[in-house]
FIZA-175193 format. One record per residue (C-alpha): residue in three letters; x, y, z. Coordinates in steps of 0.001 Angstrom, whole numbers, plus 500000, padded with zeros to 6 digits. Each point is the difference from the previous one (the first is absolute). Example, Ala and Ser with C-alpha at 12.3 -4.5 7.8 and 13.67 -1.06 7.14 Angstrom:
REM FIZA-175193
ALA512300495500507800;SER501370503440499340;
//
This chain:
REM FIZA-175193
MET500000500000500000;ARG501384503386498957;GLU498956503552500728;SER498190501847497228;ARG497912503094499425;ASN497043498501501884;LEU501843497756502472;GLU502344500905502865;LEU501638497527502404;LYS500936500744503618;GLU501845497769502450;THR498429501522503129;VAL497224502323501072;ASP502477502059502059;THR500457502616497262;ASN498002502952498766;SER501340500151496437;PHE497054497897498799;LEU497701502947500792;LYS501418501870496993;THR499037497047497820;ILE496453500027501395;SER499768503645498893;ALA501251499005496536;TYR497486497169499541;ALA497082502033501337;ASN500892502820497594;PHE500804498121496804;GLY498834496395500033;ASP499318496883502061;GLY502974498219501531;LYS501087497713502786;ILE502718499865502638;ILE500999496624501441;PHE501689499972503414;GLY502244497116501065;ILE502109499515496848;ARG503693500858499826;ASP501736501608497011;ASP501549496625499087;GLY496548498411499779;THR500118497979503195;VAL496860500066502126;PRO500537500342503748;GLY496409501124500464;ILE498776502334502716;GLU499878499036503684;HIS496654500623501652;PRO498319501019496706;VAL496707500977501665;ASP501748502569502184;ALA502081501116497001;CYS496820500664498008;LEU498703502224502773;ARG503248501974500029;LEU499887500382496208;GLU496394501146500149;ASN500811502630502626;LYS502954501293497961;ILE497901500330496848;ASN497068501652501761;ASP502303502528501697;ALA502301500805497070;ILE498063499970496692;LYS497603502861499317;PRO497295499527498813;LEU499662496381501064;PRO500214497616497007;SER498127496728499533;TYR502110496990500959;THR499851496453501357;LEU502411497934502112;ASP500205496226499567;ILE502079497461501942;ASN501337497261497696;GLU500775496366500781;ASP503773500683499966;GLN499536502658502708;THR500503502850497559;ILE497588502935499933;THR498554501399496785;LEU498913503632499994;ASN497754500758496997;ILE499512503679499149;LEU497343501245497585;LYS500312503101497873;GLY497860502605501698;PRO497568502577498606;TYR501078502819502333;THR503497500733498742;PRO502545501152500970;TYR500845497645502874;PHE502746501493502178;TYR502636498555502301;LYS501645502636502194;GLY498760502779497717;LYS501406498414496836;THR498481497762497355;TYR501677497166498123;LYS499950497806496909;ARG501641496767498888;ASN502860500143497512;ASP500550496368499000;SER500775498352503374;ALA500920503222501817;THR497783502549501758;ILE500710503678499295;GLU498408503347500760;VAL497811501502497289;ASP500844503339498417;ARG497845503121500001;LEU498310499180496667;GLU498995496512501130;LEU498764501370503322;ASN497775502497498179;ARG498576497170497898;LEU499237497967503118;ILE498249502992501582;LEU497789500420496915;GLU499290496266499850;GLY499012499931503673;SER497653502932499354;ASN498488498173496999;GLN501276502714497677;THR502184500042496901;TYR502663502412498815;GLU497895501116497037;GLU497227501160502377;GLN502270502495501756;PRO499762503711499088;SER502183501109497098;SER502569502716500642;ILE498889501539496685;GLN496423501259499817;ASP500013502033496758;LEU499430496915497847;THR498505499759496520;PHE498454496924498370;SER500034500465496209;GLN501417496517499332;LEU497528498380502386;GLY497231501866498179;LYS501202498624496641;GLU500033496481501396;PHE496437500185501303;PHE498733501695496842;GLN501538497351497726;LYS499025497011502158;LYS496793501144501708;GLY498734502983498039;VAL500311502280503040;GLU500469503516498680;THR501160501814503155;ILE501806498845503126;THR498080501774502741;PRO500858500205503715;ASP497166497535500656;ILE501614497488497618;LEU503364500495501701;LYS498363499282503358;THR498247496928498608;LEU503353498719498752;GLY501458500448503478;LEU502405502784498971;MET498653502657502381;ASP499025500118503645;LYS498518503199501416;ASN501218501891496907;THR503583498810500552;TYR501802497992497317;ASN501818496834501052;HIS503070498250498567;ALA497816497952497637;ALA498722503266498518;ALA503564501200499495;LEU500886496747498236;VAL497274500472497371;ALA500484503777499774;ASP501763501609497041;GLU503011500994502120;ASN501289498628503287;ARG503238499264501858;PHE500026496238499628;PRO502793498105498225;GLY498531497905497229;VAL501573497689497457;ASP503610499590498910;LEU499940498257496613;VAL503243498857498371;ARG500427498223496652;TYR503198497999499616;GLY501800498666496958;ARG501811496668499918;ASN500911500315503699;ILE499610502370502934;ASN503065501969498893;GLU498148501122496854;LEU497484502562501199;MET497894500859496954;GLU497320502230501528;ARG498854501236503391;GLN496738501629500989;THR499041501212503469;TYR496375500752500836;ASP499837501985503244;HIS497646502504501658;MET497081499194497692;SER496699498149500104;VAL500354496231500340;PHE497875499770496858;CYS502625501953498057;MET502650497631501345;TYR497875497076498842;HIS499378501323496481;GLN503609501035499356;ALA501325496616501129;MET497430498265497762;GLU501142502136497066;MET503606498869500531;TYR498814496389500064;ARG498116500418496717;LYS502998501719498428;TYR502486497193500689;TYR498037496787500536;CYS497218500213497394;TYR500381499763496241;GLU498077499262496811;LYS500518496916497880;ILE498692499333496474;GLU498073496744499900;GLY498548499384496578;SER498259503201499012;GLN499548501288503546;ARG502040501926502533;VAL499842498189503326;GLN500906501573503343;LYS502558497931501908;GLU501109500255503624;MET503436498867501142;ILE498672500173503554;PRO496236499633500598;LYS498513503476500322;GLU497518498747502580;ALA502847498713502178;PHE501920503298499878;ARG496846502049500559;GLU498989497957503052;ALA503500499999501493;LEU500331503770499514;ALA496568500799501467;ASN500650497731502975;ALA503375501655500643;LEU498317503413500154;VAL497088498849502152;HIS501848497729502450;ARG503304501814500549;THR500870501898503189;TRP499749503731499304;ASP501472501222503293;ILE503620499586498842;GLN501915502071497449;THR500637497090497640;ARG498867499458496424;ILE498481496967498347;ARG502795498602497801;ILE499246498679496524;SER502947498359498249;MET499414499315496316;ASP502475497431498682;GLN500164498235496671;ASP498820496755501579;LYS497691501232502803;ILE498371502826501927;GLU500425500227503767;ILE497618502110502097;THR501137500569503593;SER497518501543502407;PRO501061501487503383;GLY498457498190502940;GLY499869496298500768;LEU496863497997500645;PRO497216501655502022;ALA499889498902503636;GLY498265496666500464;ILE500445498843496395;SER502257497011499350;GLU502049499487496855;ALA497814497043499035;GLU496824502072500374;TYR501497502796497912;LEU501061497685497171;ASP496591498333500005;GLY498217503339499757;GLN498587499847503531;ILE500764503606501011;SER496956500955502062;PHE500662503689500542;LEU501775502854498298;ARG502887501986501451;ASN498473503056498280;PRO496242499341499905;ILE498999503483498797;LEU502390499887497053;GLY499076496382499303;ASN496300500841499937;ILE500562502779497433;PHE502056497676497781;PHE497208497430500317;ARG497290502520499108;LEU501972500970496893;ALA500576496320499072;TYR503805500186500251;ILE499815497071502391;GLU497290497367499651;MET499384498959503584;PHE501929500112503228;GLY502485497164500317;SER499749498817496374;GLY503111501744498593;ILE502485497133500457;LYS497575497483498530;ARG499438502242496986;VAL503740500452499418;LYS500432496223500030;LYS496937499485497784;ALA501353502435497400;TYR502973497674499471;ASP497895496869499378;PRO500443500140496191;TYR503757500639500335;GLN502818497574500657;ALA501516502320502639;SER498432500780503368;PRO500279502923502457;GLU502034499931503208;PHE499279501663503346;LYS502772500957502441;ILE498862500928503497;TYR502266501802502449;ASP499434501691503359;ASN499849503492498485;SER499150499483496331;ILE498287497740497479;THR501357499417496490;VAL497974498624497093;VAL502083498583497131;LEU498260499866496611;PRO502099498024497489;VAL499977500661496283;SER498560497178497932;ASP499681500270496231;THR498677496453499895;VAL496249500147500392;ILE498040496780499785;GLU497128500812497661;THR496537499043501213;SER496575500203498397;ALA497068501886501493;ASP498479496723501210;GLU503299498932501554;LYS500197503350501788;THR496513499340501395;ILE501191496687501459;LEU503131501642501453;SER497982502813501590;ASN498119497411502058;LEU503144498280501272;SER502796500942502382;SER503187498346501229;SER498394499181503355;THR496413499089499032;LEU499286496596498448;LEU496938499631497758;SER498612496952498220;ARG498961499931496349;ALA496331499955501073;GLN500524503078502177;LEU501663501826497103;GLU497111499050497699;GLU497569501471502512;ARG501994503211500394;THR500677500597496298;GLY496882498556498390;PHE502162497991497594;SER499028496511498907;LYS501827496928501296;ALA501773499394496674;LYS501094503628499706;THR501243500140503598;VAL501996496775499546;ARG501589501392496811;LEU500903503320501658;LEU501465498299503069;HIS502126497743497800;SER501253503017498022;LEU500849502029503128;SER501730497004501548;SER502153499467496898;LYS501013503679500144;GLY501123499569503598;LEU497461502502501324;ILE497958497667502194;GLN500825497054502203;LYS497913496837500366;ASN499691498413503428;GLY498520496577500751;SER498485497539497534;GLY496652498722498829;MET496999501490501784;ASN502364501807502395;THR501852501960497296;LYS500226503716500706;TYR501852502910498384;ARG501808503139501091;ILE502351502651498609;PHE503481498557499592;LYS502310501149502799;LYS503112501516498428;
//
């Protein structure tokens, strides 16, 4: 057994250093501390564990403010397991300071992280806080709502409905969609054959997030879309699926942390695009949940709601699934790199597109890499006949786009996992 981010080992209960770790777990995520295990892994246990639990309980109740939720269990080997739950009333202090886990160590949080914990404990977000700039204009926001919703004028009542004003005071979300602001935006770099060949650089700062979005999309279209003559027609081709880039870009703008002076980085290489968004996973979301599209709340709900209203994102939590889905007809697949303070989406170039018919696309739209469906279920969903469904499944299987599981009456199909 080794120490980790959510596990700490202590030989005795005669120390107070574990109280810092309780603060860390209560602030940032569930964890456990096991007493009675030495650093070398041997297990001497704890003498008089019942009395030891009482001493631990008294220490916690006296030292951690506010009091977190925890349990104490005595194990068969005479060790004691202290389970701490992440609390809703952050920050949790020990001797006037608050802590976090850094791998297997416990360290004090900085001022920025403390401010985030204070907002979280108050059930508030950074974007809800008053903006330091109040003379804001919303021409770009007006264009967006006119083009998408037919709204001719952005009135104060509309701004309030969108959550951009409170008692006639603009918040940070309002500044983000305003024509001018003080926020760093997007640093976009196009490279040549390697990172030493810098071909073009664009920086989009102090402007509406919608301007950032449109200018980045224009750079994508300029370098990753082209026309190809097929027969007598000009056909639009995409070296990287437009839907994948669009989703990744919109998600970077909506989910990033805006309380730090750092830009979203977009690296455009000959073989890929990388989009790096400041801010790791939201509190309480695991890597597996993120990759499976199970994000249940937005870091910036006001901004996310506006993007949703304008159809720049489809539905909350669906972005990762849509990026993956966009690559279904391609031989390449996207990659997601998750770090403590950033998330990077890698979109590889793939000129090789596996051509599919409209009927084949209908079959694919009803499948996923995790959901298994039988032929009969696909017939019911698509309305295709048995013979047609069998033919389409055989064609998609031969193209390597779907995977068959089981045999006979138990045969089911899913998108091929790349």
